[in-house]
C-alpha positions in Angstrom: 65.9 116.8 56.8 69.1 118.6 56.9 69.5 122.0 58.5 68.7 125.0 56.2 71.9 126.3 54.8 71.7 128.7 51.8 74.7 130.9 52.1 76.9 129.0 49.6 74.1 128.9 46.9 73.3 132.6 47.6 77.0 133.5 47.4 77.2 131.8 43.9 74.1 133.7 42.8 75.4 137.0 44.1 78.7 136.5 42.4 77.0 135.7 39.2 75.2 139.0 39.5 78.6 140.7 40.1 80.0 138.9 37.0 77.1 140.2 34.8 77.5 143.7 36.1 81.2 143.6 35.1 80.5 142.2 31.7 78.0 145.0 31.0 80.8 147.5 31.5 82.8 145.9 28.6 80.1 147.1 26.2 80.9 146.1 22.6 84.1 144.4 23.8 82.0 141.6 25.1 80.7 139.8 22.0 80.6 136.0 22.6 79.5 133.9 19.7 77.8 131.4 22.0 74.3 132.8 22.6 74.2 131.2 26.0 76.8 133.7 27.1 74.9 136.7 25.9 74.1 139.2 28.6 70.3 138.8 28.2 70.6 135.0 28.7 72.9 135.4 31.7 70.4 137.8 33.2 67.6 135.2 32.7 69.6 132.5 34.4 70.3 134.9 37.3 66.6 135.7 37.7 65.8 132.0 37.7 68.5 131.3 40.3 67.2 134.1 42.5 63.7 132.8 42.2 64.8 129.2 43.0 66.6 130.4 46.1 63.5 132.2 47.3 61.3 129.2 46.6 63.6 126.9 48.7 63.6 129.4 51.5 59.8 129.7 51.5 59.2 125.9 51.2 61.7 125.3 54.0 59.9 127.8 56.3 56.6 126.0 55.3 58.1 122.7 56.3 59.3 124.0 59.6 55.9 125.4 60.4 54.3 122.1 59.5 56.7 120.1 61.7 56.2 122.5 64.5 52.4 122.1 64.2 52.8 118.3 64.2 55.0 118.4 67.4 52.4 120.6 69.1 49.6 118.3 68.1 51.4 115.2 69.3 52.8 116.7 72.5 49.8 116.0 74.7 49.5 112.3 73.8 51.5 110.8 76.7 49.6 112.7 79.3 46.2 112.0 77.7 47.0 108.3 77.4 47.6 108.2 81.2 44.3 110.0 81.9 42.5 107.5 79.6 44.0 104.6 81.4 43.0 105.9 84.9 39.5 106.7 83.6 39.2 103.2 82.1 40.3 101.6 85.4 37.7 103.7 87.3 34.7 102.3 85.4 35.2 98.7 86.4 36.5 96.5 83.5 38.3 93.2 83.4 42.0 92.9 84.3 42.7 91.7 80.8 41.3 94.9 79.3 43.5 96.9 81.6 46.5 94.9 80.6 45.7 95.4 77.0 45.5 99.1 77.4 48.7 99.2 79.4 50.5 97.4 76.6 49.5 100.1 74.2 50.1 102.8 76.6 53.7 101.6 77.2 54.4 102.1 73.5 52.9 105.6 73.6 55.0 106.5 76.7 58.2 104.9 75.3 58.6 102.6 78.3 58.8 98.9 78.8 56.1 97.1 80.8 57.0 94.6 83.4 55.4 91.1 83.5 53.5 92.3 86.6 52.0 95.2 84.6 50.8 93.5 81.5 52.7 90.3 80.8 55.6 89.9 78.3 55.6 92.6 75.6 55.6 90.6 72.4 56.5 93.4 69.9 59.9 94.9 70.8 60.5 96.3 67.3 61.3 99.9 66.7 60.5 101.8 63.4 64.0 102.9 62.4 63.0 103.4 58.7 60.8 106.4 59.6 63.3 109.3 60.1 60.7 111.7 61.5 60.7 110.4 65.1 60.1 112.0 68.4 63.1 112.0 70.9 63.4 108.6 72.5 66.0 107.3 74.9 68.2 104.8 73.2 67.9 102.5 76.2 64.2 101.9 75.6 64.1 98.8 73.4 60.4 98.6 72.9 59.6 102.2 72.1 57.5 102.8 69.0 57.5 106.6 69.0 57.5 107.6 65.3 54.6 109.8 64.4 53.1 107.0 62.3 53.4 104.5 65.1 51.9 106.9 67.6 48.9 107.4 65.3 48.5 103.6 65.1 48.8 103.3 68.9 46.1 105.9 69.5 43.8 104.3 66.9 44.1 101.0 68.9 43.4 102.9 72.2 40.3 104.5 70.7 39.0 101.2 69.4 39.6 99.5 72.7 37.7 102.2 74.6 34.9 102.1 72.1 34.5 98.4 72.7 33.9 98.9 76.4 30.2 99.7 77.1 30.9 101.1 80.5 33.4 103.6 79.2 31.3 106.8 79.0 33.2 109.6 80.7 31.5 113.0 81.4 34.7 114.8 80.5 34.5 116.0 76.9 38.2 115.6 76.3 38.1 111.9 77.2 35.1 110.9 75.2 35.6 108.5 72.2 34.1 111.0 69.8 36.6 113.7 70.9 39.5 111.2 70.6 38.4 110.3 67.1 38.4 114.0 66.1 41.8 114.3 67.6 43.1 111.3 65.7 41.9 112.7 62.5 43.8 115.9 63.2 46.9 114.0 64.0 46.7 112.2 60.6 46.2 115.6 58.9 49.2 117.4 60.5 51.4 114.3 59.9 50.5 114.2 56.3 51.0 117.9 56.1 54.5 117.6 57.4 55.3 114.9 54.8 53.8 117.0 52.0 55.9 120.0 53.1 59.0 117.9 53.2 58.4 116.8 49.6 57.9 120.4 48.5 61.2 121.7 50.0 63.0 118.6 48.6 61.6 119.3 45.1 62.5 123.0 45.4 66.1 122.1 46.2 66.2 119.7 43.2 65.0 122.5 40.9 67.5 125.0 42.4 70.4 122.5 42.0 69.5 122.0 38.4 69.5 125.8 37.8 72.7 126.4 39.7 74.8 123.3 39.0 73.4 120.4 37.0 71.8 121.7 33.8 74.0 122.1 30.7 73.4 125.8 31.0 73.5 126.0 34.8 74.7 129.1 36.4 78.1 127.7 37.5 78.7 126.2 34.0 78.0 129.5 32.3 80.2 131.4 34.8 83.1 129.0 33.9 82.4 129.5 30.1 82.3 133.3 30.5 85.7 133.2 32.2 87.1 131.1 29.4 85.7 133.5 26.8 87.3 136.5 28.6 90.6 134.6 29.0 90.6 133.8 25.2 89.6 137.3 24.1 91.8 139.4 26.3 94.5 137.0 27.3 95.4 135.2 30.6 97.5 138.1 31.9 95.0 140.8 30.9 93.3 143.0 33.6 89.9 141.9 32.2 90.6 138.3 32.9 92.0 139.3 36.3 88.7 140.9 37.1 86.5 137.9 36.2 88.9 135.2 37.5 88.7 136.8 41.0 85.0 136.1 41.2 84.7 132.7 42.8 82.0 130.0 42.1 81.9 126.8 44.1 79.7 123.8 43.7 77.9 123.5 47.1 76.8 120.3 48.5 73.4 120.0 47.0 71.6 118.2 49.8 71.3 121.5 51.8 
């Protein structure tokens, strides 16, 4: 998601407020025939714009909190995976089981296994379609570090450990049941981040419609008000000079 930038939208909204305040001072000299340009309607549009800006800000903050929570939840995975590997090696399992675990662990760690470690890694693909990825060195060709992939890798780890009768550690953090609870939490925070992203995206769409894209959008009405003042008082009038100096700009709506 793009960085939160609201100054351009906020400036347009503040300038619309300024424009309305100026029109109020004209009193009975401001009598547009278009009801969309009536002071009461302009004030409604202003309120809707202000509410939309607040909603975007709140949803953006919610999204940041959700992604922060996800990063915190996923942060221990690499270290935990190494602990699980060493614990598995300590209980006496087949070499093939160790190799299988190392193959999965390599994907968790974002590192490439050598043939001596676990044979040729057969799945060198990277999930480039998922934009919400953890930082990964570009030189690592076999890294599968997206949050979705990490969930899949840990699910495989848990299933592998559960299939080993000898794997029954005394440490609570390393028990299969604990890992299953952890995995459920990872799925929850990952879904929460996606949901929060959708909310902020929808809030921006709604804001953009109110400010720019509807037939009666704020920026459209501001332009119409200026045209009305120019027609009523003349292009060289001080009244038109007042409203024409209030600037409105269509901001890039992806922000």
